[in-house]
N, C-alpha and C positions, 0 to 999 in steps of 0.2 A: 624481489618477491614474485613468485609465479602464482597466478590466481586462476582458480577454476570456478566457473559460473554455471549453475544449473537452474534453468527456468528463464526463458527469454520472452515472456509475455509482455503485457502492456507496461508494467513497471520494470520487471527484471531486464527486459531488452534494453531499456533506456539506461539503467544503472550500469549494465555491462558495456554499453556504448560509451559511457563517460570514462570508464576505466581504459578502454582501448584508445579513446581520444587523448587521454593523458599518458599514453605510451607505456601502460602496464602490459606485461606478457600474460595474455589471457587464453585459457582453454574453455570452450563452452560445450554445453550438453542440453538438448531439448528434443522432445519426441517429434516436433514439427521440423521436418527436413528443410523446408523453405526458410525457416528462421535461421537454422544453423548455417545454411548456404550463404545467407546475407552476412553473417558474422565472419565467415571464412573470407568473403570478399573484402571485409573491413580489416583483415589482418589477424584474426584470431585463429587458433587451432581448434579442431573438433575431437572430442573424446568419444571412444566407441561405447563406453558405458560409464556409470557413476564411479565405480571402483577404479577404473583406469584413470579417470579425471583426478580422483583423490590421491592416487599414487604419484601422479606427475606434478602436483602442485603443493604450495606451502599454505595457501589460504583457500578454503573451499566454501563458496557461497551458494546457498540455496534460496530461491525466491519462487515459491510454488503456491498454487491456489488454495490448498487446504491442508490441515494437519494429517489427514489420511494419506494424501499423496506424498507429503514430506516423509512420513514414516516408511512408505514403500521405497522411496528413493534412498533413504538412509540405511534400511535394514535388510533389503533383499540380498540375495546371494552375490549379485554384482553391484551392490550398493556402496555408498560412501564409506560406511563404517569399516567394511572389509578392506578398504584401501588406505585407512588412516595409520599413522605411526607417530612416534614421539614428537611433540612440539608443533605438529600441524594444528591449524586453527580452523574450526568449523563456524561459519557465520550464517545464522538463520535470519534471513531478511523478510520472511513471510509474516503476515499477521496471523498469529496462532495462539494456541492454548498454553499458558505458562506451565501447567502441570506436565504437558506433553514435552515441552522444551526441557524440563528438568529430567524427565524419564530418558529421553534420547541423549541428553547431555551426560548422564551417568554412563551410557554406553560409549560415548565419545571419549570420556575420561579413562574408561577401562582400556581403551585402545592406545592410551598415552597422549591423546590429543586434547585440545582445549576448546570447549564450546562457548559461544557467545550468541545471545539473541539480539537482533538488530533490525527491528521494523523501521519503516520510513513513513513520513507524513508530509503531505503538501500537494499531491496530485501528479499525474503523469506529465503535465506540462513543465513542472519543476524538476521532475526526475530527468527529463530530456536535456536540461541545461546544467545539471549538477548543482541545483539550487534547492534541493529537497532537505527537509529536516530528518535527522537520524538519531534514534534512541538506541543505546547499547547497554546491555546487562551482562555481567560476568567479570572475569578476572581483569583487573585494571592494567596489569603489565601487558597482557595480550591486547587489550584495547589500545594502549600506547603504541604497541608494535605495528598494528595495522592502521594507525591513524592516517598515514599518507594515502592509503587506498580509500578510506572513509571520506577524506577531504576531497578526493577526486569525484566522489559520487554526490556529496551533499555539502551544504553551507553551514547550517547550524547543527552541531553534533554534541549530544549530551550523554555522558556516562551516568546510568540510572541506579547502579548498585549491583546486587547479586544477580546471578543467572535467573531469568524469568521475569525480572522487574520491568524490563523494557516492553515485554509482551503485554503485561497487565496495563501499563500506561498507554500503549498503542490501542488496546481495546477500549479503554476509557475515552481517548480522544476521538476514535471513530464513532463511538456512541454519541458523543456530543455533536459531531458533525451531522449524523443522521437525524437527530432530534431537530437540529437547526434547519436542515433541509426541509423537513415537514413544516416547520413554522414559517419558513420563507415562502413556501407554496401558499399557505393560508394568508399571509400578509399580501402577497401579490394578487390573490383572488379577491380579497376585500377591496384592494385599491381599484381593480378592474371593475368590480360590480358597483362601486360608488362613483364611477366616472372619471377616475384619475388617469392621467397620462402615465403609461408604465415606464417610459424613459425617465420622466421626471421623478417618478416613484423610486426607481433604481438609484438615482443620484441622491435623493433625499435620505434614503436609508444609508447610503454609503458614507454620508457626512454626519450621521447621527449616532446616538448611543446604541441604536439597534443594529449597527453594522457588524459584520463578521467576515471571516475568510470565506465561508460558504456563500454568503451573499455576493461578495465581490467576484467570485469565480462562477459558481454554478448558476446563479441568477442570469448571467450573461447568455449561457447556452440554452437556458429555458426561454428567455425572451427572444432568442434567435429562432427557436423551434427545433433545433437539432437534438437537444438534450445530451449532446455528446460530451460526457465527462470522463470517458474511458474507465468507468467503474460500473459494475452491473448489479442488478437486484440480488442475485444469489450471493454475491460477496458481502453486500450489506447484511443479508440475513445470517451469513456465517459469523460476521463480526458482532452483530447485535446479539446473536445466540450465545457467543462466548461471554459477552458482558452480562447478559441475563443469568447465565450459569454461575458466574462469579457472585452475583447478588444472592442467588439461592444457596450456594455453598456457605456463604457467610451470614446467612439468616438476616438479610437486609430487605425490609418490606418496601421495595421500590414501587412507584406508581407510574411514572412516565415510561420507563423502559418496556414493560409488557405491552402498553398501549401502542407505542411506536413500532415495536416488533410486529404486532398484529397488523398495523397499517402497511408495513412493507410486505408481509405475507399476502395481503390482499393485492398489493401492487404486482407482486410476482405472479399471482394467479391471473390477473387481468392482462398483463403485458408480456409475461414470460420471464424466465430466470436470467436470460442474457440481455434483457432490455436495460438501457442505461438507468442507473439508480435515480437520476434526476427526473425521470418520467413518473416518479411517485406523485408529482404535482398534477399529473394528467388526470388522476382520480377526481380532483376538484374541477379541473377544466371540463371533464365529461359530465360531471354531476350538475354543473352550472351552465353547460352549453356555451362555453366561452373558450377563447384561446389567449394565452398570456404572451403576446407578441409586441415587439417594438423594434423600430428601425435602428440600425447602427451597431448591432451586437454580433459578435463572431460565432461561426458554427463550431469552431474548435478553439480551445484556449492555448495561448502561447505565453511564455515567460518573458516579460520585457526587461527583467533585471539582468545585468551583465553577469557572466559566470566569473566567480572568483574562488580562491581556495577556501575550503571549509574552516570553521573555527569552533573551538569548544565553548560551551556556555554552561 
């Protein structure tokens, strides 16, 4: 199977790296020439445009920052759709809108190819080691066909149903992570203001019923002071916006979602769209004139779990 990968950013680059590391034949495409040069050095080929990449590969993967950019990559004159033909598979690994996935999916089907939506979850540190979770929506036979490639990129792999279902679930899980991040910031701030040692607080939360994936990961870079989670404010706002749109379309009177969305809008205004998303806790640090720091925490996260072949759940 020859694989084309478009989008070599924080997550996409690591997923593409896992494919190359596992000896897949990979062609890459990104607007950043420094990134494509890096992958050329790793053994990948470089496509001149998205259409050329699609024509030369069996599986075309896109991992892009927004639905708008994905649409442009897919539908432009030299885009992916114009390079598709029968039985090729398009795998959208971005976090995106389920309705947009279905719209572009119809165009992919019209070209004789098969669309799948395939967002990932777990953070860049897990994407780097092939230990990320992968959700896949769409044709089950196509899912089974590309399972070896999915297993090179992730450990826990779940087929979620029809096309678009994985994108809905990904938006839901990102919403939960964002709410949890805000609550973690509040918890650490209360601990600090009441005189608790923050390293002890971290360990207490970790072994308690209040523990979470977000606490185990993002609290570490918050306590270090780097905030470097490799995920930015603008991406949180995109994902939170998609979740909020789903609630509006389905007439669900949510209460937390609009509140947390406004908190992140304020965070983006204060610290900028490309600030690390974990800097949302800095709003409380600034307001209370404190810093949430403790010794012994890393500036960047690494995945300590050994890489192994992915499995379905």
